[in-house]
C-alpha positions in Angstrom: 0.3 0.0 -0.1 1.6 3.4 -1.2 1.6 6.2 1.1 -1.5 8.5 0.7 -1.1 12.3 -0.6 -3.2 15.3 0.3 -2.6 18.3 -1.7 -2.6 21.4 -0.5 -2.7 23.9 -3.5 -5.9 25.5 -3.3 -5.3 26.0 0.7 -2.0 26.0 2.4 0.3 26.1 -0.1 -1.0 29.5 -1.8 -1.8 30.5 2.0 1.9 29.8 3.3 3.3 31.7 -0.1 0.6 34.5 -1.3 -1.4 35.5 1.9 -4.3 33.2 0.2 -5.0 35.4 -2.6 -5.9 32.7 -5.0 -9.1 33.6 -6.5 -11.8 30.9 -7.0 -11.5 31.1 -10.8 -8.1 30.6 -10.6 -8.5 27.1 -8.4 -11.2 26.1 -10.7 -9.0 26.3 -13.9 -7.8 22.8 -13.0 -9.6 21.6 -10.2 -11.6 19.1 -12.4 -8.2 17.9 -13.6 -6.5 17.4 -10.0 -10.0 15.5 -9.3 -8.7 12.9 -11.4 -5.3 12.5 -10.5 -5.7 9.9 -7.9 -5.4 11.8 -4.5 -6.6 10.5 -1.1 -7.8 14.3 -0.9 -7.7 17.9 -1.8 -7.1 20.7 1.0 -9.2 23.1 -0.3 -10.8 25.4 2.4 -10.6 26.6 6.3 -7.5 28.1 7.7 -7.4 31.6 6.2 -9.5 31.0 3.0 -12.5 32.3 4.8 -11.3 35.7 5.9 -9.3 36.1 2.8 -12.5 35.6 0.9 -14.4 37.9 2.3 -11.6 40.7 3.4 -9.9 40.7 0.0 -11.3 38.7 -2.9 -15.0 40.1 -2.4 -15.7 36.3 -3.1 -18.2 34.4 -0.7 -16.5 31.3 0.9 -19.3 29.2 1.0 -19.9 29.3 -3.0 -16.3 28.8 -3.6 -16.5 25.6 -1.4 -19.6 24.5 -3.4 -17.9 25.6 -6.6 -15.1 23.2 -5.8 -17.2 20.8 -4.8 -19.0 20.6 -8.1 -16.2 20.7 -10.1 -14.2 17.6 -7.9 -17.2 15.0 -8.0 -14.2 12.0 -7.2 -11.9 13.9 -4.5 -12.4 14.0 -0.7 -12.3 17.7 0.1 -10.6 18.4 3.2 -10.7 22.0 5.5 -8.7 23.4 8.5 -10.8 24.2 11.5 -9.4 25.7 14.5 -11.4 23.7 17.0 -13.0 26.5 19.1 -11.1 29.4 17.3 -13.5 28.1 14.2 -11.6 29.9 11.2 -11.3 33.3 13.2 -9.5 34.5 16.1 -11.5 33.9 19.6 -13.2 31.0 20.9 -16.9 30.9 19.5 -20.4 29.9 21.3 -20.7 26.0 21.0 -23.9 26.6 18.7 -21.9 28.3 16.1 -19.0 25.5 16.2 -21.8 22.9 15.7 -23.6 24.7 13.4 -20.4 25.5 11.3 -19.1 22.3 11.2 -22.8 21.1 9.9 -22.8 23.8 7.0 -19.2 23.2 5.8 -20.5 19.1 5.6 -23.2 19.9 3.8 -21.7 22.4 1.3 -18.7 20.1 0.1 -16.5 19.2 2.8 -15.6 15.3 3.6 -12.5 15.8 5.9 -12.6 18.2 9.1 -8.7 18.4 10.6 -9.2 20.1 13.7 -6.5 21.5 16.0 -6.0 24.1 19.2 -3.0 26.2 19.2 -2.3 24.8 22.9 -2.9 21.4 22.4 -5.8 21.9 25.0 -8.1 18.9 23.7 -11.0 20.6 25.5 -10.8 23.4 23.3 -11.4 20.5 20.2 -14.5 18.7 21.8 -17.4 20.9 20.4 -15.9 20.3 16.6 -15.2 17.0 17.3 -18.5 16.0 18.4 -20.0 17.9 15.7 -18.2 16.5 12.9 -19.2 12.5 14.3 -23.0 14.0 14.7 -22.9 14.8 11.2 -21.0 12.2 9.6 -17.8 14.2 8.6 -14.3 12.5 8.9 -12.6 13.6 11.8 -8.9 14.3 11.8 -7.5 16.0 15.1 -4.6 17.5 14.4 -1.4 18.1 17.3 0.5 21.2 16.9 4.4 20.2 16.7 6.5 22.2 18.7 10.0 21.5 20.6 10.6 22.4 24.4 11.4 20.7 27.5 7.9 19.6 27.9 7.0 18.9 23.9 8.2 15.2 23.9 7.6 12.2 21.7 6.0 10.8 24.8 4.0 14.0 25.0 2.7 14.1 21.7 2.0 9.6 22.1 0.0 10.6 25.5 -1.9 13.3 23.8 -2.3 10.5 20.7 -4.1 8.2 23.1 -6.9 10.7 24.4 -7.5 12.0 20.9 -8.0 8.3 19.3 -10.5 7.7 22.8 -12.3 11.4 21.9 -13.2 9.3 18.5 -10.8 10.9 16.0 -11.1 8.9 12.8 -7.2 10.0 12.2 -4.5 11.8 13.4 -2.1 14.6 12.0 1.2 16.1 13.1 1.0 19.4 12.2 4.3 20.8 12.3 3.6 24.4 11.1 6.9 25.9 11.8 8.8 23.2 9.2 11.2 22.6 12.5 10.3 18.4 12.7 14.2 17.2 12.4 14.6 13.5 10.1 15.3 11.3 12.7 12.8 12.8 15.1 10.2 12.1 12.5 11.2 8.7 12.5 11.5 8.0 16.5 7.5 10.2 16.9 5.8 7.8 14.1 7.3 4.7 15.0 6.1 5.1 18.6 2.3 6.6 17.3 2.4 3.7 15.3 3.1 0.9 18.0 0.4 2.9 20.4 -2.6 4.1 18.5 -4.7 2.1 15.2 -6.1 5.1 13.1 -4.2 6.6 10.4 -1.3 9.3 10.9 -0.7 12.4 8.7 2.2 14.3 8.9 1.9 18.0 8.0 5.0 20.1 7.4 6.9 23.3 5.8 9.9 23.4 3.8 11.0 26.6 5.6 14.0 25.1 7.3 15.4 23.6 4.4 14.9 20.0 5.4 11.2 19.1 5.0 11.7 16.5 2.1 14.0 14.5 4.5 11.8 14.9 7.1 8.8 13.0 5.0 11.1 10.1 3.6 12.4 9.2 7.6 8.2 9.6 8.5 7.4 7.7 5.2 10.0 4.8 6.3 8.5 4.9 9.8 4.8 3.8 8.9 3.3 7.5 8.2 0.1 6.8 6.0 -0.4 10.4 4.6 1.6 13.2 3.9 0.7 16.8 2.6 2.6 17.8 -0.4 1.6 21.1 -2.9 1.3 21.0 -6.7 4.9 22.4 -7.7 4.1 26.5 -8.7 2.7 26.6 -5.1 5.6 23.7 -3.6 8.7 24.5 -1.5 9.5 28.0 0.5 7.3 28.0 2.8 4.8 25.9 1.3 4.9 22.2 1.4 7.3 19.7 -0.8 6.4 19.6 -4.6 3.6 16.8 -5.2 5.6 15.4 -8.4 9.0 15.5 -6.8 7.6 13.5 -4.2 5.6 11.1 -6.8 8.6 10.7 -8.8 10.8 10.0 -5.7 8.7 7.2 -4.3 7.8 5.6 -7.9 8.2 1.8 -8.4 8.9 1.0 -4.3 6.5 0.1 -2.1 5.7 3.4 -1.1 4.4 4.9 -4.5 1.6 7.2 -4.4 0.6 6.5 -7.9 -0.7 9.6 -8.9 -1.5 10.5 -12.8 1.7 12.1 -13.5 -0.5 13.4 -16.8 -2.8 15.3 -14.4 -0.2 16.6 -12.2 1.6 18.3 -15.2 -1.8 19.7 -16.7 -2.9 21.4 -13.8 1.0 22.5 -13.2 1.0 24.3 -16.3 -2.0 26.2 -15.4 -1.1 27.1 -12.0 2.5 28.1 -13.0 0.9 31.1 -15.1 -1.0 31.7 -12.2 1.9 31.9 -9.9 4.2 33.9 -12.5 1.2 36.2 -12.2 1.5 36.9 -8.3 5.3 37.3 -8.6 5.1 39.8 -11.1 2.7 42.1 -9.2 4.7 41.7 -5.9 1.9 39.2 -4.5 4.5 36.3 -4.2 8.1 37.7 -2.5 10.9 35.4 -4.4 11.7 35.6 -0.2 8.8 32.9 0.7 10.4 30.7 -2.0 13.6 30.5 -0.5 14.4 28.0 2.8 15.5 29.7 5.8 17.6 27.4 8.0 17.7 29.6 11.0 13.9 28.7 12.0 15.9 25.7 13.4 17.7 27.5 15.9 15.1 29.6 16.8 12.0 27.6 16.2 10.3 30.3 14.7 7.8 29.6 11.5 8.6 31.3 8.4 5.3 33.6 8.7 6.0 34.4 11.9 9.7 35.5 10.6 7.9 37.7 7.8 5.6 39.3 10.4 8.4 40.1 12.9 10.3 42.1 10.4 7.2 43.7 9.3 6.8 45.2 12.7 10.1 46.4 13.0 10.3 47.9 9.8 7.5 49.9 10.3 9.0 51.1 13.3 12.5 51.8 12.1 13.9 49.4 14.0 15.1 46.7 11.6 18.7 46.7 13.6 16.7 45.3 16.3 15.9 42.1 14.3 18.4 39.5 15.9 17.8 41.4 19.0 14.0 40.0 18.4 14.9 36.2 17.3 16.7 35.8 20.4 13.7 37.7 22.6 10.8 35.2 21.0 12.4 31.9 23.0 12.3 33.7 26.3 8.8 35.0 25.9 7.9 31.6 24.9 9.6 29.9 27.7 8.2 32.2 30.6 4.3 32.3 28.6 4.7 28.2 29.4 6.0 27.1 25.8 3.0 27.7 24.0 3.3 26.5 20.0 4.0 28.9 18.0 0.9 28.9 15.8 -2.1 31.4 14.9 -2.9 32.8 17.5 0.0 32.5 19.8 2.8 33.1 17.0 1.4 36.3 16.2 1.0 36.8 20.0 4.2 35.9 21.5 6.1 37.7 18.3 4.2 41.0 19.3 4.9 40.5 22.9 8.8 39.7 22.0 9.1 43.0 19.7 7.7 45.0 22.2 10.0 44.0 24.9 12.8 44.9 22.5 11.7 48.3 21.3 10.5 49.8 24.7 14.0 48.4 26.5 11.9 47.2 28.9 10.5 44.1 29.4 6.5 43.4 29.6 6.4 47.3 30.0 3.3 47.1 27.2 1.4 43.9 27.1 -1.5 43.3 24.4 -4.7 42.2 25.3 -4.5 39.2 24.3 -1.6 38.3 26.3 -3.3 39.5 29.1 -6.5 37.4 28.2 -4.0 34.2 27.5 -2.9 35.1 31.0 -6.3 34.7 32.2 -6.5 31.4 30.8 -9.0 32.5 28.3 -7.4 30.6 25.7 -7.2 27.3 27.2 -4.4 25.6 29.3 -0.8 26.4 29.0 1.7 23.5 28.1 3.7 24.7 30.8 3.6 26.7 33.8 3.5 29.8 33.5 6.2 32.3 35.1 4.7 33.1 38.2 7.0 36.3 38.4 5.5 37.2 34.6 2.1 36.5 35.8 2.0 38.5 38.6 3.8 41.6 37.0 1.0 41.6 34.4 -2.4 40.4 36.1 -1.7 40.8 39.7 -3.7 38.9 41.8 -6.8 38.3 38.8 -8.4 35.1 39.1 -7.1 32.7 36.2 -10.1 30.3 35.4 -9.2 26.5 34.7 -12.3 25.6 33.0 -12.8 25.1 29.1 -12.8 28.6 27.9 -16.2 28.4 26.0 -18.3 27.2 29.0 -18.6 30.8 29.5 -20.0 31.8 26.2 -23.9 31.9 25.6 -25.3 30.2 22.8 -25.3 33.1 19.7 -26.6 31.7 16.6 -30.2 32.3 16.7 -29.2 35.9 18.5 -27.7 36.7 15.7 -30.0 35.2 13.2 -32.4 37.4 14.6 -30.2 40.4 14.6 -29.6 40.3 11.1 -32.4 38.8 9.6 -32.7 41.9 7.0 -29.4 41.5 5.6 -28.3 37.2 6.3 -30.3 35.0 3.7 -29.5 31.9 4.7 -27.6 30.0 7.7 -24.2 30.6 6.1 -24.7 34.2 5.7 -25.1 34.3 9.7 -22.4 31.9 10.5 -20.0 34.4 8.1 -21.2 37.6 10.5 -20.6 35.0 13.6 -17.2 35.0 12.5 -16.2 38.1 10.8 -19.0 40.3 11.7 -18.0 43.7 10.5 -15.9 42.3 7.5 -18.9 40.1 6.9 -22.0 42.6 7.2 -19.9 45.0 4.5 -19.3 42.0 2.3 -22.8 40.8 2.6 -24.2 44.8 1.9 -22.0 44.8 -0.8 -23.2 41.3 -2.5 -26.8 41.7 -2.5 -27.5 45.9 -2.4 -24.6 46.4 -5.5 -25.0 50.5 -5.6 -23.9 51.4 -8.9 -24.2 49.9 -12.5 -20.7 48.5 -12.8 -21.2 46.9 -9.8 -24.3 45.0 -10.5 -22.5 44.2 -13.6 -19.7 42.5 -11.9 -21.9 41.0 -9.4 -24.3 39.0 -11.8 -21.5 37.9 -13.7 -19.7 36.5 -10.3 -23.0 34.7 -9.6 -23.8 33.4 -13.0 
C-alpha cells in the first residue's frame, strides 16, 4: 500500500506563499484535472481562506466551497478548522461551532482537520462531536513544537487521548517546519506502536529539511503526507507533489498519482504563480528556505511578520535581538506552540519588549487574556513573576473557556434577518462580523451599474 497524498495547492500552498490571494476562478481553472489525479484528498478550505475571501477577494467562501465540490466529484475535500476558534481568532460558542461544522459538511467538505493552538483538547471537543454527529471524517491535528515539555511521550500520550475522543485519523501539524528527520522517524514509529488510527504528517519547507523529514516519516510508517503541486510548493509551503511522486515511484511507498494530470494542472497554475510574482504578491524570499528557524523555532510566516513590525517602527537593527527574545517570551509563557494566534501574540510581545527596552512594559490585550486562561491551558507552568507583574491577583480560569459563552447563533440570526439570507450568511457574520456585514451588503445590494454587472457575472 503506497503512501497517500493530500495536496494543499488550493489552501495551504497559496496561504503560505501569497497570503491566500488565489481566487476561486484560478482554483477552478484546474480543479477538475486534479480531481482525476488519484489523491487521498484535496485541501481546499479553512485556515485563512474564509477571511481572505470576504476581506480581500470579494468572494463568498461558501460559494467557493460549493463550486469546488461541483468541480471535484471524485475527490475527498478537506478543510482546516481551529477548534473553538473555528476560522477566526477568538473562541466562539458551542452552537456556532456545531452549526459551522454542519454547514461545512453540507456544502461539500468530507474531512475536517481540527486543531488547537495549545493542544488543549478541551477546545476540540465541540468540533469533534459535531463532525461525528454530522458524519464527517474527523482528523485531530496536534501542533508540533519543541520544548522541554513537548517530548515524544507528550505527543504519544495526547494521541491516545485523541483516539479515545473519536478521531478518525491523527495529524502531526508541523506548522513551522522544525520537525527533524530522525525525530520524525522516532515520533511516527512510537505513534504507530501506540494508536490504530491513520497518521498524517503536515510540514513546511521553511527550514530546508522537509523532504528528508517526510522520507524518514514514510519509512516509519506514516500513512498520509501533505504536499503542494509544484507552482505553489517549497519555500514556506509544502514539498512538491510531483517531486515526491517521482521519488517514491516503483517502491512500496508509490503514491501512484497520475503524472499527466499533475503536469497539466501545474502548467495552468504556473501562469497563476507567475502573475503573482510579477505583481509582487509572491515575494521571492518566500520561495527560499531559512535554516534559522531550526535555531529559533520560529515559523516562516512569523519571521516575516516580525520583520514587518520592525520595519514599521524603523527598528530593523533590532531584528537579531527580537529573534533571541522570542524563545525567552515563549518559555515565560509556558512554551505555547508558535501557531495562529499564539505565534502572533508571542512575536508582538517580543517586539514590544525589545523596542521599549523594558520587558513587559507594554502588554497586548491578547497576552493578558491568555494569562487569564481564556485561550486554554498552557503546556507548561507560566513564569510566576511574569504572571504577577501583568495580571496581579486576578483569577485565572481553569475550566474550558467556551463554557463561559452563551449560545449566539439564533441571536445573530434574528439580529441580521434583514441582511442574512441563509444560515451560511449568519455564520459568516458570527466569525467576521463587520467584514461580513460589509461584504454581504455589497453582495446583495450593489450600489451602481458596474457593481451590478460585476455581481451578475460573479454569481453566474
